[in-house]
All heavy atoms as an XYZ file, in Angstrom:
927
protein
N     -87.351    116.002    -39.327
C     -86.275    116.015    -40.302
C     -86.164    117.423    -40.871
O     -87.144    118.013    -41.269
C     -86.570    114.999    -41.417
C     -85.535    114.987    -42.509
S     -85.881    113.862    -43.900
C     -85.737    112.272    -43.144
N     -84.930    117.939    -40.943
C     -84.710    119.273    -41.494
C     -84.921    119.261    -43.010
O     -84.908    118.194    -43.637
C     -83.301    119.760    -41.178
O     -82.345    119.032    -41.965
N     -85.084    120.439    -43.578
C     -85.249    120.519    -45.035
C     -83.986    120.027    -45.748
O     -84.060    119.340    -46.769
C     -85.642    121.949    -45.498
C     -86.068    121.948    -46.973
C     -84.532    122.936    -45.285
C     -87.399    121.330    -47.195
N     -82.801    120.313    -45.183
C     -81.556    119.821    -45.791
C     -81.490    118.306    -45.750
O     -81.058    117.678    -46.710
C     -80.347    120.430    -45.077
O     -80.277    121.810    -45.292
N     -81.931    117.714    -44.636
C     -81.942    116.256    -44.536
C     -82.922    115.640    -45.520
O     -82.627    114.619    -46.154
C     -82.279    115.840    -43.109
N     -84.071    116.276    -45.694
C     -85.050    115.782    -46.651
C     -84.511    115.871    -48.066
O     -84.689    114.926    -48.867
C     -86.350    116.577    -46.526
N     -83.827    116.950    -48.399
C     -83.239    117.098    -49.735
C     -82.124    116.075    -49.966
O     -81.988    115.525    -51.054
C     -82.711    118.513    -49.946
C     -83.779    119.519    -50.205
N     -84.557    119.507    -51.331
C     -84.199    120.568    -49.474
C     -85.421    120.497    -51.279
N     -85.227    121.159    -50.155
N     -81.333    115.812    -48.939
C     -80.260    114.817    -49.061
C     -80.839    113.429    -49.273
O     -80.367    112.667    -50.126
C     -79.362    114.859    -47.829
N     -81.864    113.092    -48.512
C     -82.517    111.796    -48.666
C     -83.097    111.642    -50.073
O     -82.940    110.600    -50.725
C     -83.618    111.654    -47.614
O     -84.293    110.440    -47.768
N     -83.730    112.700    -50.566
C     -84.279    112.667    -51.922
C     -83.171    112.527    -52.951
O     -83.345    111.853    -53.980
C     -85.078    113.932    -52.189
N     -82.024    113.156    -52.705
C     -80.893    113.065    -53.633
C     -80.556    111.606    -53.895
O     -80.484    111.160    -55.041
C     -79.678    113.810    -53.070
C     -78.465    113.705    -53.951
C     -78.248    114.639    -54.951
C     -77.557    112.671    -53.793
C     -77.136    114.541    -55.780
C     -76.445    112.569    -54.611
C     -76.235    113.509    -55.614
N     -80.317    110.853    -52.826
C     -79.927    109.457    -52.992
C     -80.994    108.653    -53.726
O     -80.688    107.898    -54.646
C     -79.641    108.827    -51.625
C     -78.424    109.401    -50.936
C     -78.529    110.094    -49.751
C     -77.154    109.228    -51.495
C     -77.406    110.611    -49.117
C     -76.026    109.753    -50.879
C     -76.157    110.439    -49.678
O     -75.047    110.960    -49.076
N     -82.227    108.795    -53.318
C     -83.335    108.073    -53.936
C     -83.457    108.389    -55.431
O     -83.599    107.502    -56.269
C     -84.641    108.478    -53.230
C     -85.435    107.398    -52.644
C     -86.772    107.826    -52.017
N     -87.248    109.176    -52.257
C     -87.074    110.198    -51.410
N     -86.438    110.038    -50.289
N     -87.564    111.390    -51.700
N     -83.413    109.673    -55.740
C     -83.660    110.104    -57.127
C     -82.506    109.770    -58.070
O     -82.745    109.390    -59.217
C     -83.979    111.598    -57.143
C     -85.320    111.881    -56.501
C     -85.589    113.342    -56.182
O     -84.659    114.182    -56.314
O     -86.713    113.651    -55.753
N     -81.260    109.886    -57.616
C     -80.161    109.557    -58.535
C     -80.109    108.061    -58.817
O     -79.778    107.659    -59.929
C     -78.777    110.089    -58.092
C     -78.759    111.591    -58.011
C     -78.298    109.467    -56.801
N     -80.448    107.253    -57.839
C     -80.489    105.808    -58.078
C     -81.619    105.464    -59.038
O     -81.489    104.602    -59.905
C     -80.615    105.033    -56.739
C     -80.957    103.571    -56.970
C     -79.320    105.160    -55.946
N     -82.723    106.165    -58.914
C     -83.865    105.912    -59.804
C     -83.587    106.367    -61.229
O     -83.901    105.667    -62.191
C     -85.096    106.630    -59.260
C     -86.324    106.443    -60.133
C     -87.541    107.196    -59.590
O     -87.469    107.865    -58.588
N     -88.636    107.081    -60.300
N     -82.994    107.550    -61.406
C     -82.827    108.147    -62.744
C     -81.436    107.939    -63.353
O     -81.227    108.258    -64.529
C     -83.151    109.638    -62.693
C     -84.558    109.900    -62.274
N     -85.644    109.666    -63.091
C     -85.071    110.365    -61.105
C     -86.753    109.978    -62.458
N     -86.442    110.403    -61.252
N     -80.487    107.472    -62.552
C     -79.129    107.148    -63.010
C     -78.367    108.340    -63.593
O     -77.532    108.176    -64.491
C     -79.159    105.992    -64.013
C     -79.780    104.696    -63.491
C     -79.841    103.653    -64.591
C     -79.025    104.179    -62.276
N     -78.676    109.538    -63.092
C     -77.904    110.712    -63.494
C     -77.862    111.718    -62.355
O     -78.686    111.692    -61.447
C     -78.452    111.343    -64.773
C     -79.822    111.924    -64.665
C     -80.329    112.398    -66.024
O     -79.553    112.752    -66.914
O     -81.559    112.419    -66.187
N     -76.861    112.572    -62.449
C     -76.622    113.630    -61.475
C     -76.511    114.931    -62.255
O     -76.030    114.940    -63.391
C     -75.313    113.362    -60.694
C     -74.968    114.484    -59.764
C     -75.398    112.048    -59.934
N     -76.939    116.017    -61.660
C     -76.916    117.320    -62.311
C     -75.982    118.268    -61.563
O     -75.932    118.246    -60.335
C     -78.321    117.907    -62.369
C     -79.254    117.028    -63.143
C     -79.984    115.981    -62.679
C     -79.502    117.105    -64.535
N     -80.692    115.404    -63.707
C     -80.421    116.076    -64.859
C     -79.062    117.958    -65.565
C     -80.891    115.872    -66.150
C     -79.538    117.754    -66.842
C     -80.440    116.720    -67.133
N     -75.250    119.074    -62.309
C     -74.424    120.111    -61.703
C     -74.470    121.336    -62.616
O     -75.216    121.357    -63.589
C     -72.971    119.630    -61.453
O     -72.307    120.582    -60.620
C     -72.211    119.409    -62.748
N     -73.706    122.342    -62.255
C     -73.689    123.573    -63.037
C     -72.252    123.961    -63.342
O     -71.323    123.603    -62.601
C     -74.411    124.730    -62.302
C     -75.893    124.402    -62.150
C     -73.791    125.021    -60.939
N     -72.088    124.704    -64.437
C     -70.763    125.226    -64.783
C     -70.935    126.526    -65.556
O     -71.991    126.804    -66.135
C     -69.962    124.229    -65.571
C     -70.450    124.022    -66.985
C     -69.548    123.132    -67.788
N     -70.188    122.871    -69.062
C     -69.986    121.816    -69.797
N     -69.162    120.879    -69.399
N     -70.599    121.678    -70.933
N     -69.860    127.298    -65.572
C     -69.822    128.496    -66.401
C     -68.508    128.488    -67.161
O     -67.815    127.450    -67.205
C     -70.018    129.775    -65.561
C     -68.890    130.030    -64.577
O     -67.845    129.331    -64.592
O     -69.038    130.989    -63.779
N     -68.127    129.604    -67.762
C     -66.918    129.631    -68.573
C     -65.646    129.442    -67.756
O     -64.587    129.181    -68.293
C     -66.845    130.903    -69.414
C     -66.883    132.171    -68.589
O     -67.175    132.123    -67.377
O     -66.628    133.244    -69.166
N     -65.755    129.543    -66.432
C     -64.592    129.317    -65.550
C     -64.568    127.915    -64.959
O     -63.630    127.550    -64.272
C     -64.564    130.356    -64.437
C     -64.292    131.761    -64.967
C     -64.413    132.769    -63.885
N     -65.835    132.794    -63.480
C     -66.328    133.459    -62.478
N     -65.543    134.167    -61.714
N     -67.613    133.437    -62.205
N     -65.625    127.146    -65.179
C     -65.668    125.777    -64.658
C     -66.814    125.546    -63.703
O     -67.860    126.185    -63.795
N     -66.582    124.631    -62.791
C     -67.598    124.202    -61.846
C     -67.438    124.951    -60.522
O     -66.323    125.076    -60.016
C     -67.486    122.697    -61.603
C     -67.714    121.884    -62.857
C     -66.631    121.540    -63.658
C     -68.983    121.495    -63.230
C     -66.839    120.814    -64.823
C     -69.181    120.769    -64.394
C     -68.109    120.421    -65.187
N     -68.537    125.411    -59.934
C     -68.415    126.152    -58.679
C     -68.052    125.229    -57.521
O     -68.463    124.066    -57.491
C     -69.808    126.737    -58.487
C     -70.712    125.760    -59.140
C     -69.932    125.254    -60.336
N     -67.261    125.753    -56.617
C     -66.916    125.034    -55.387
C     -66.757    126.073    -54.275
O     -65.658    126.395    -53.850
C     -65.641    124.232    -55.579
N     -67.890    126.617    -53.802
C     -67.811    127.665    -52.793
C     -67.191    127.173    -51.498
O     -67.242    125.988    -51.163
C     -69.272    128.064    -52.580
C     -70.101    127.059    -53.251
C     -69.253    126.276    -54.187
N     -66.603    128.101    -50.796
C     -65.974    127.841    -49.503
C     -67.018    127.965    -48.407
O     -67.707    128.981    -48.305
C     -64.837    128.856    -49.290
C     -63.906    128.630    -48.116
C     -63.137    127.326    -48.278
C     -62.919    129.795    -48.019
N     -67.132    126.938    -47.587
C     -68.116    126.955    -46.503
C     -67.566    127.763    -45.315
O     -66.375    128.096    -45.253
C     -68.418    125.529    -46.033
O     -67.316    124.995    -45.320
N     -68.432    128.031    -44.359
C     -68.030    128.754    -43.155
C     -66.960    127.982    -42.391
O     -66.140    128.571    -41.683
C     -69.242    128.997    -42.264
N     -66.956    126.655    -42.552
C     -65.954    125.806    -41.869
C     -64.644    125.714    -42.641
O     -63.729    125.040    -42.214
C     -66.522    124.410    -41.640
C     -67.703    124.360    -40.693
C     -69.011    124.767    -41.369
O     -69.151    124.582    -42.589
O     -69.887    125.292    -40.663
N     -64.575    126.335    -43.804
C     -63.348    126.346    -44.590
C     -63.193    125.205    -45.575
O     -62.107    124.954    -46.070
N     -64.288    124.526    -45.886
C     -64.255    123.421    -46.853
C     -64.810    123.867    -48.194
O     -65.802    124.582    -48.260
C     -65.107    122.253    -46.369
C     -64.683    121.673    -45.067
N     -63.545    120.914    -44.924
C     -65.224    121.777    -43.831
C     -63.417    120.559    -43.661
N     -64.423    121.083    -42.975
N     -64.185    123.423    -49.283
C     -64.731    123.634    -50.618
C     -65.768    122.546    -50.884
O     -65.526    121.357    -50.608
C     -63.643    123.559    -51.670
C     -62.672    124.697    -51.611
C     -63.099    125.796    -52.560
N     -62.241    126.970    -52.381
C     -62.647    128.200    -52.498
N     -63.915    128.431    -52.793
N     -61.836    129.200    -52.320
N     -66.892    122.945    -51.413
C     -67.976    121.994    -51.698
C     -68.502    122.235    -53.091
O     -68.825    123.357    -53.466
C     -69.119    122.177    -50.684
O     -68.603    122.028    -49.361
C     -70.218    121.157    -50.922
N     -68.591    121.152    -53.871
C     -69.155    121.223    -55.209
C     -70.597    120.735    -55.150
O     -70.864    119.643    -54.669
C     -68.348    120.370    -56.190
C     -68.761    120.604    -57.633
S     -67.696    119.735    -58.803
C     -66.195    120.683    -58.647
N     -71.543    121.574    -55.613
C     -72.953    121.179    -55.521
C     -73.398    120.275    -56.671
O     -72.966    120.422    -57.806
C     -73.679    122.526    -55.594
C     -72.763    123.393    -56.405
C     -71.375    122.942    -56.070
N     -74.299    119.344    -56.312
C     -74.912    118.440    -57.281
C     -76.371    118.286    -56.916
O     -76.758    118.373    -55.750
C     -74.215    117.071    -57.248
C     -72.799    117.107    -57.690
C     -71.782    117.286    -56.759
C     -72.466    116.989    -59.021
C     -70.445    117.339    -57.159
C     -71.127    117.046    -59.437
C     -70.123    117.215    -58.505
N     -77.192    118.018    -57.942
C     -78.632    117.855    -57.751
C     -79.075    116.554    -58.390
O     -78.464    116.071    -59.337
C     -79.387    119.034    -58.363
C     -79.125    120.311    -57.634
C     -79.836    120.819    -56.587
C     -78.067    121.246    -57.908
N     -79.273    122.006    -56.173
C     -78.187    122.293    -56.969
C     -77.019    121.297    -58.820
C     -77.324    123.373    -56.922
C     -76.160    122.378    -58.796
C     -76.307    123.409    -57.852
N     -80.181    116.027    -57.878
C     -80.682    114.744    -58.346
C     -81.674    114.856    -59.496
O     -81.971    113.855    -60.145
C     -81.343    114.003    -57.188
O     -82.358    114.803    -56.590
N     -82.179    116.053    -59.736
C     -83.127    116.253    -60.820
C     -82.816    117.549    -61.554
O     -82.364    118.531    -60.932
C     -84.559    116.347    -60.285
C     -85.133    115.119    -59.579
C     -86.481    115.442    -58.954
C     -85.237    113.944    -60.530
N     -83.091    117.570    -62.835
C     -82.899    118.768    -63.646
C     -83.619    119.959    -63.027
O     -83.057    121.052    -62.897
C     -83.372    118.528    -65.074
C     -83.391    119.726    -66.011
C     -81.991    120.311    -66.193
C     -84.005    119.322    -67.351
N     -84.863    119.785    -62.644
C     -85.664    120.877    -62.105
C     -85.064    121.481    -60.844
O     -85.160    122.697    -60.613
N     -84.446    120.667    -60.021
C     -83.817    121.175    -58.797
C     -82.643    122.096    -59.155
O     -82.474    123.162    -58.569
C     -83.322    120.031    -57.929
C     -84.425    119.210    -57.281
C     -83.790    118.083    -56.437
N     -84.751    117.172    -55.898
C     -85.432    117.359    -54.760
N     -85.257    118.468    -54.079
N     -86.275    116.440    -54.335
N     -81.803    121.665    -60.096
C     -80.661    122.481    -60.510
C     -81.139    123.754    -61.205
O     -80.606    124.839    -60.942
C     -79.756    121.666    -61.435
N     -82.127    123.632    -62.072
C     -82.647    124.807    -62.769
C     -83.253    125.825    -61.786
O     -83.140    127.023    -62.007
C     -83.685    124.387    -63.801
C     -83.095    123.704    -64.996
C     -84.143    123.210    -65.989
O     -85.299    122.963    -65.592
O     -83.789    123.066    -67.165
N     -83.858    125.339    -60.749
C     -84.445    126.233    -59.745
C     -83.371    127.092    -59.091
O     -83.576    128.302    -58.895
C     -85.184    125.409    -58.689
O     -85.699    126.253    -57.690
N     -82.239    126.503    -58.768
C     -81.153    127.279    -58.158
C     -80.595    128.284    -59.161
O     -80.377    129.452    -58.834
C     -80.051    126.333    -57.619
C     -78.791    127.095    -57.264
C     -80.571    125.562    -56.413
N     -80.368    127.855    -60.391
C     -79.842    128.763    -61.419
C     -80.785    129.946    -61.648
O     -80.337    131.082    -61.813
C     -79.561    128.001    -62.732
C     -79.260    128.948    -63.876
C     -78.399    127.036    -62.541
N     -82.076    129.695    -61.620
C     -83.024    130.771    -61.904
C     -83.312    131.668    -60.712
O     -83.768    132.797    -60.896
C     -84.342    130.188    -62.443
O     -85.017    129.483    -61.430
N     -83.039    131.211    -59.503
C     -83.436    132.005    -58.329
C     -82.299    132.495    -57.438
O     -82.517    133.360    -56.593
C     -84.422    131.200    -57.477
O     -83.779    130.057    -56.930
N     -81.102    131.959    -57.607
C     -79.979    132.371    -56.750
C     -79.012    133.226    -57.581
O     -78.425    132.733    -58.551
C     -79.249    131.139    -56.169
C     -78.068    131.558    -55.316
C     -80.228    130.289    -55.359
N     -78.855    134.507    -57.227
C     -78.017    135.401    -58.035
C     -76.614    134.876    -58.329
O     -76.128    135.036    -59.441
C     -77.969    136.684    -57.188
C     -79.233    136.660    -56.409
C     -79.493    135.200    -56.104
N     -75.976    134.225    -57.380
C     -74.617    133.720    -57.585
C     -74.542    132.617    -58.637
O     -73.460    132.294    -59.134
C     -74.019    133.198    -56.281
C     -73.664    134.319    -55.314
O     -73.604    135.497    -55.740
O     -73.456    134.016    -54.129
N     -75.670    132.027    -58.988
C     -75.687    130.907    -59.944
C     -76.346    131.266    -61.278
O     -76.434    130.425    -62.172
C     -76.409    129.710    -59.319
C     -75.579    129.045    -58.243
C     -75.625    129.496    -56.933
C     -74.723    127.983    -58.536
C     -74.852    128.906    -55.940
C     -73.955    127.385    -57.560
C     -74.024    127.857    -56.257
O     -73.253    127.277    -55.289
N     -76.760    132.481    -61.438
C     -77.531    132.864    -62.646
C     -76.776    132.703    -63.962
O     -77.375    132.493    -65.009
C     -78.037    134.295    -62.517
C     -79.211    134.346    -61.583
C     -80.100    135.529    -61.855
N     -81.242    135.438    -60.950
C     -81.553    136.353    -60.062
N     -80.869    137.462    -59.976
N     -82.586    136.176    -59.274
N     -75.451    132.809    -63.946
C     -74.672    132.697    -65.186
C     -74.207    131.283    -65.472
O     -73.423    131.065    -66.394
C     -73.469    133.648    -65.131
C     -73.904    135.103    -65.128
O     -74.959    135.417    -65.713
O     -73.199    135.943    -64.521
N     -74.689    130.327    -64.706
C     -74.285    128.932    -64.892
C     -75.255    128.198    -65.803
O     -76.429    128.516    -65.847
C     -74.211    128.219    -63.542
C     -73.034    128.622    -62.714
C     -73.083    129.726    -61.889
C     -71.852    127.894    -62.753
C     -72.004    130.110    -61.124
C     -70.760    128.264    -62.000
C     -70.831    129.370    -61.175
N     -74.726    127.196    -66.496
C     -75.572    126.292    -67.282
C     -75.656    124.973    -66.538
O     -74.713    124.568    -65.834
C     -75.014    126.073    -68.685
C     -73.721    125.260    -68.714
C     -73.260    124.913    -70.105
O     -74.055    124.438    -70.930
O     -72.064    125.120    -70.362
N     -76.775    124.310    -66.654
C     -77.006    123.036    -66.000
C     -76.545    121.915    -66.929
O     -76.861    121.926    -68.124
C     -78.497    122.871    -65.648
C     -78.764    121.517    -65.027
C     -78.966    123.994    -64.750
N     -75.797    120.966    -66.380
C     -75.329    119.813    -67.168
C     -75.623    118.519    -66.411
O     -75.684    118.511    -65.185
C     -73.841    119.897    -67.536
C     -72.969    119.862    -66.293
C     -73.547    121.132    -68.368
C     -71.532    119.525    -66.588
N     -75.795    117.453    -67.164
C     -76.026    116.148    -66.543
C     -74.768    115.287    -66.641
O     -73.966    115.426    -67.558
C     -77.210    115.431    -67.198
O     -76.866    115.040    -68.511
N     -74.659    114.393    -65.676
C     -73.568    113.427    -65.641
C     -74.174    112.042    -65.399
O     -74.989    111.906    -64.474
C     -72.602    113.749    -64.502
C     -71.940    115.122    -64.512
C     -71.299    115.415    -63.169
C     -70.933    115.201    -65.621
N     -73.772    111.047    -66.163
C     -74.261    109.688    -65.877
C     -73.803    109.273    -64.473
O     -72.672    109.536    -64.073
C     -73.594    108.828    -66.946
C     -73.161    109.798    -68.008
C     -72.890    111.096    -67.330
N     -74.684    108.621    -63.734
C     -74.371    108.254    -62.361
C     -73.104    107.419    -62.256
O     -72.264    107.659    -61.395
C     -75.568    107.506    -61.726
C     -75.372    107.059    -60.287
C     -75.049    108.228    -59.366
C     -76.594    106.296    -59.802
N     -72.940    106.418    -63.125
C     -71.741    105.567    -63.051
C     -70.464    106.377    -63.246
O     -69.487    106.178    -62.522
C     -71.809    104.438    -64.078
C     -72.816    103.366    -63.675
O     -73.112    103.236    -62.469
O     -73.314    102.655    -64.579
N     -70.456    107.269    -64.212
C     -69.274    108.108    -64.442
C     -68.997    109.005    -63.237
O     -67.862    109.190    -62.826
C     -69.475    108.947    -65.700
C     -68.309    109.851    -66.007
C     -68.459    110.513    -67.375
N     -67.546    111.606    -67.494
C     -67.879    112.848    -67.746
N     -69.145    113.163    -67.965
N     -66.982    113.792    -67.829
N     -70.065    109.556    -62.661
C     -69.930    110.429    -61.506
C     -69.328    109.658    -60.336
O     -68.417    110.140    -59.660
C     -71.281    111.024    -61.161
C     -71.260    112.071    -60.109
C     -70.692    113.311    -60.179
C     -71.843    111.993    -58.810
N     -70.890    114.002    -59.000
C     -71.603    113.216    -58.147
C     -72.564    110.998    -58.137
C     -72.041    113.461    -56.849
C     -73.005    111.267    -56.855
C     -72.743    112.483    -56.224
N     -69.822    108.436    -60.131
C     -69.306    107.635    -59.007
C     -67.890    107.140    -59.260
O     -67.082    107.101    -58.333
C     -70.238    106.442    -58.772
C     -71.567    106.833    -58.157
S     -72.685    105.429    -57.925
C     -71.802    104.499    -56.677
N     -67.568    106.791    -60.502
C     -66.246    106.219    -60.806
C     -65.143    107.264    -60.928
O     -63.983    106.977    -60.619
C     -66.305    105.406    -62.105
C     -67.160    104.156    -61.989
O     -67.453    103.732    -60.848
O     -67.543    103.614    -63.043
N     -65.479    108.454    -61.414
C     -64.447    109.463    -61.679
C     -64.577    110.704    -60.778
O     -63.594    111.148    -60.183
C     -64.479    109.881    -63.148
N     -65.762    111.260    -60.726
C     -65.932    112.525    -60.004
C     -65.753    112.370    -58.502
O     -65.022    113.167    -57.888
C     -67.310    113.115    -60.309
C     -67.401    113.765    -61.642
C     -67.412    113.126    -62.862
C     -67.503    115.151    -61.917
N     -67.526    114.054    -63.862
C     -67.581    115.305    -63.310
C     -67.535    116.285    -61.105
C     -67.687    116.544    -63.909
C     -67.659    117.524    -61.704
C     -67.730    117.643    -63.091
N     -66.435    111.410    -57.897
C     -66.340    111.284    -56.439
C     -64.932    110.979    -55.965
O     -64.451    111.621    -55.024
C     -67.355    110.263    -55.917
C     -68.822    110.675    -56.035
C     -69.744    109.560    -55.537
C     -69.102    111.964    -55.276
N     -64.203    110.035    -56.599
C     -62.816    109.833    -56.181
C     -61.957    111.100    -56.385
O     -61.100    111.408    -55.570
C     -62.325    108.678    -57.072
C     -63.567    107.946    -57.439
C     -64.632    109.008    -57.575
N     -62.203    111.833    -57.474
C     -61.453    113.068    -57.717
C     -61.733    114.124    -56.676
O     -60.817    114.801    -56.193
N     -62.994    114.281    -56.304
C     -63.351    115.233    -55.247
C     -62.704    114.830    -53.922
O     -62.218    115.678    -53.168
C     -64.869    115.333    -55.106
C     -65.591    115.981    -56.289
C     -67.096    115.775    -56.152
C     -65.260    117.459    -56.387
N     -62.687    113.533    -53.652
C     -62.028    113.038    -52.436
C     -60.533    113.380    -52.439
O     -60.010    113.909    -51.457
C     -62.238    111.529    -52.305
C     -61.468    110.909    -51.203
N     -61.774    111.090    -49.875
C     -60.365    110.121    -51.246
C     -60.892    110.427    -49.134
N     -60.038    109.839    -49.949
N     -59.871    113.103    -53.558
C     -58.429    113.412    -53.679
C     -58.162    114.894    -53.486
O     -57.141    115.291    -52.922
C     -57.894    112.963    -55.035
C     -57.527    111.518    -55.125
C     -56.778    111.190    -56.407
N     -57.496    111.599    -57.611
C     -58.422    110.871    -58.220
N     -58.751    109.693    -57.753
N     -59.004    111.318    -59.317
N     -59.073    115.722    -53.970
C     -58.905    117.167    -53.871
C     -59.346    117.737    -52.518
O     -59.267    118.944    -52.300
C     -59.692    117.864    -54.984
C     -59.131    117.561    -56.367
O     -57.975    117.079    -56.472
O     -59.851    117.803    -57.360
N     -59.817    116.875    -51.624
C     -60.229    117.321    -50.303
C     -61.519    118.127    -50.287
O     -61.735    118.956    -49.399
N     -62.377    117.876    -51.271
C     -63.631    118.631    -51.383
C     -64.796    117.807    -50.839
O     -64.693    116.602    -50.666
C     -63.873    119.020    -52.834
C     -62.791    119.947    -53.368
S     -63.020    120.342    -55.095
C     -64.426    121.407    -54.996
N     -65.896    118.508    -50.597
C     -67.144    117.882    -50.176
C     -68.165    117.942    -51.308
O     -67.977    118.671    -52.272
C     -67.700    118.582    -48.938
C     -66.813    118.557    -47.697
C     -67.430    119.376    -46.578
C     -66.576    117.120    -47.236
N     -69.243    117.181    -51.151
C     -70.326    117.131    -52.126
C     -71.550    117.818    -51.523
O     -71.999    117.446    -50.439
C     -70.662    115.665    -52.492
C     -71.845    115.611    -53.448
C     -69.451    114.964    -53.069
N     -72.086    118.806    -52.226
C     -73.314    119.456    -51.803
C     -74.493    118.712    -52.398
O     -74.549    118.502    -53.603
N     -75.426    118.282    -51.551
C     -76.544    117.457    -51.991
C     -77.829    118.275    -52.091
O     -78.358    118.749    -51.096
C     -76.776    116.300    -51.010
C     -75.604    115.352    -50.782
C     -75.999    114.287    -49.767
C     -75.152    114.716    -52.084
N     -78.320    118.424    -53.322
C     -79.597    119.097    -53.582
C     -79.725    120.431    -52.846
O     -80.736    120.702    -52.181
C     -80.779    118.184    -53.210
C     -81.133    117.204    -54.287
O     -80.692    117.313    -55.423
N     -81.939    116.224    -53.937
N     -78.711    121.269    -52.983
C     -78.784    122.577    -52.338
C     -80.022    123.321    -52.833
O     -80.422    123.191    -53.975
C     -77.539    123.394    -52.665
C     -76.326    122.980    -51.875
C     -76.234    121.996    -50.932
C     -75.029    123.550    -51.979
N     -74.963    121.938    -50.450
C     -74.201    122.868    -51.064
C     -74.489    124.550    -52.766
C     -72.861    123.172    -50.921
C     -73.153    124.867    -52.608
C     -72.341    124.195    -51.693
N     -80.578    124.117    -51.948
C     -81.790    124.851    -52.278
C     -81.854    126.151    -51.474
O     -80.958    126.434    -50.681
C     -83.027    124.002    -51.991
O     -83.132    123.734    -50.592
N     -82.933    126.882    -51.693
C     -83.159    128.109    -50.955
C     -82.518    129.320    -51.599
O     -81.847    129.226    -52.628
N     -82.721    130.458    -50.968
C     -82.275    131.727    -51.546
C     -80.766    131.864    -51.621
O     -80.253    132.679    -52.386
C     -82.868    132.902    -50.752
O     -82.382    132.850    -49.405
N     -80.045    131.037    -50.858
C     -78.578    131.098    -50.881
C     -77.968    129.789    -51.383
O     -76.743    129.623    -51.337
C     -78.063    131.433    -49.490
C     -78.458    132.867    -49.096
C     -78.015    133.282    -47.703
N     -76.673    132.895    -47.374
C     -76.330    132.319    -46.221
N     -77.251    132.073    -45.307
N     -75.093    131.985    -45.983
N     -78.797    128.866    -51.850
C     -78.333    127.560    -52.334
C     -77.420    126.897    -51.291
O     -76.211    126.835    -51.446
C     -77.639    127.662    -53.683
N     -78.046    126.424    -50.242
C     -77.298    125.746    -49.180
C     -77.940    124.399    -48.882
O     -79.049    124.106    -49.314
C     -77.291    126.587    -47.891
O     -78.650    126.801    -47.469
C     -76.593    127.922    -48.091
N     -77.223    123.589    -48.120
C     -77.721    122.284    -47.741
C     -76.600    121.441    -47.186
O     -75.560    121.963    -46.778
N     -76.810    120.141    -47.193
C     -75.808    119.224    -46.638
C     -74.546    119.218    -47.485
O     -74.597    119.277    -48.713
C     -76.367    117.815    -46.565
C     -77.184    117.533    -45.330
C     -77.414    118.479    -44.366
C     -77.726    116.280    -45.140
C     -78.161    118.210    -43.234
C     -78.472    115.985    -44.016
C     -78.686    116.950    -43.065
N     -73.406    119.110    -46.791
C     -72.086    118.969    -47.392
C     -71.507    117.667    -46.867
O     -71.284    117.519    -45.670
C     -71.210    120.159    -47.012
C     -71.783    121.481    -47.480
C     -71.037    122.692    -46.935
O     -70.205    122.557    -46.021
O     -71.302    123.784    -47.447
N     -71.286    116.717    -47.777
C     -70.961    115.354    -47.385
C     -69.648    114.914    -48.036
O     -69.401    115.232    -49.207
C     -72.106    114.399    -47.830
C     -71.843    112.977    -47.421
C     -73.438    114.883    -47.282
N     -68.789    114.176    -47.306
C     -67.574    113.653    -47.931
C     -67.916    112.754    -49.129
O     -68.870    111.962    -49.066
C     -66.907    112.848    -46.803
C     -67.458    113.425    -45.545
C     -68.887    113.823    -45.886
N     -67.151    112.842    -50.199
C     -67.439    112.063    -51.409
C     -67.529    110.555    -51.173
O     -68.385    109.890    -51.750
C     -66.277    112.400    -52.349
C     -65.792    113.720    -51.875
C     -66.016    113.749    -50.400
N     -66.667    110.010    -50.336
C     -66.695    108.562    -50.116
C     -67.940    108.146    -49.330
O     -68.443    107.033    -49.519
C     -65.421    108.091    -49.420
C     -64.131    108.342    -50.230
C     -62.927    107.750    -49.485
C     -64.221    107.797    -51.645
N     -68.465    109.013    -48.504
C     -69.723    108.741    -47.810
C     -70.876    108.677    -48.807
O     -71.739    107.807    -48.718
C     -69.982    109.822    -46.738
O     -68.898    109.822    -45.798
C     -71.303    109.590    -46.013
N     -70.858    109.603    -49.760
C     -71.877    109.601    -50.821
C     -71.773    108.306    -51.631
O     -72.776    107.637    -51.906
C     -71.736    110.836    -51.730
C     -72.679    110.752    -52.928
C     -71.951    112.110    -50.944
N     -70.543    107.930    -51.992
C     -70.339    106.715    -52.775
C     -70.850    105.485    -52.024
O     -71.542    104.640    -52.592
C     -68.869    106.547    -53.118
C     -68.603    105.405    -54.090
S     -66.885    105.206    -54.539
C     -66.498    106.801    -55.214
N     -70.519    105.372    -50.744
C     -70.961    104.237    -49.957
C     -72.483    104.162    -49.867
O     -73.077    103.087    -49.997
C     -70.368    104.275    -48.535
C     -68.872    104.006    -48.514
O     -68.328    103.479    -49.510
O     -68.242    104.353    -47.492
N     -73.134    105.296    -49.666
C     -74.592    105.350    -49.568
C     -75.222    104.908    -50.883
O     -76.206    104.150    -50.896
C     -75.050    106.738    -49.173
N     -74.686    105.397    -51.993
C     -75.247    105.036    -53.306
C     -75.033    103.558    -53.609
O     -75.922    102.903    -54.147
C     -74.654    105.908    -54.393
C     -75.123    107.374    -54.368
C     -74.328    108.210    -55.338
C     -76.612    107.448    -54.658
N     -73.869    103.041    -53.281
C     -73.611    101.618    -53.503
C     -74.584    100.765    -52.702
O     -75.095     99.762    -53.189
C     -72.168    101.266    -53.155
C     -71.187    101.699    -54.195
C     -69.788    101.239    -53.859
N     -68.870    101.633    -54.913
C     -67.606    101.919    -54.704
N     -67.088    101.856    -53.484
N     -66.820    102.267    -55.707
N     -74.842    101.144    -51.458
C     -75.771    100.398    -50.613
C     -77.182    100.414    -51.205
O     -77.881     99.392    -51.183
C     -75.774    100.972    -49.199
N     -77.587    101.546    -51.735
C     -78.926    101.646    -52.336
C     -79.044    100.881    -53.640
O     -80.134    100.395    -53.981
C     -79.281    103.105    -52.581
C     -79.643    103.923    -51.360
C     -79.775    105.398    -51.734
C     -80.951    103.411    -50.760
N     -77.950    100.757    -54.360
C     -77.995    100.078    -55.653
C     -77.962     98.567    -55.511
O     -78.260     97.859    -56.465
C     -76.848    100.566    -56.523
C     -77.013    102.011    -56.930
C     -75.873    102.504    -57.764
N     -76.179    102.206    -59.160
C     -75.375    102.477    -60.159
N     -74.199    103.045    -59.941
N     -75.728    102.196    -61.400
N     -77.574     98.066    -54.360
C     -77.477     96.604    -54.142
C     -78.783     96.042    -53.644
O     -79.653     96.593    -53.177
C     -76.360     96.271    -53.173
C     -75.009     96.534    -53.815
O     -74.848     96.416    -55.012
N     -74.056     96.906    -53.001
């Protein structure tokens, strides 16, 4: 299993366990970098420490603040909104460039619903 796959698997497990999702924002809003394939992806993390690690170690994220979102609100409002906007969800990005899996929002929603049942 790749490190990105391991982080994605942990994402699902941890958000279901803790019932919250973490992201980052600055005075301009939430980041949604453009991937090499031309897709905008908004990153989310399953634990505070994971998000803080990216903010503290990745230069492009140093000016961001970490915020939490209740899992239900994220699933009910954020994921459908990201889907409507044609964006992907970054799952537990890590490393020196903050990269990892980029997943369609409805795929994330389906996986979380299956785990919660």
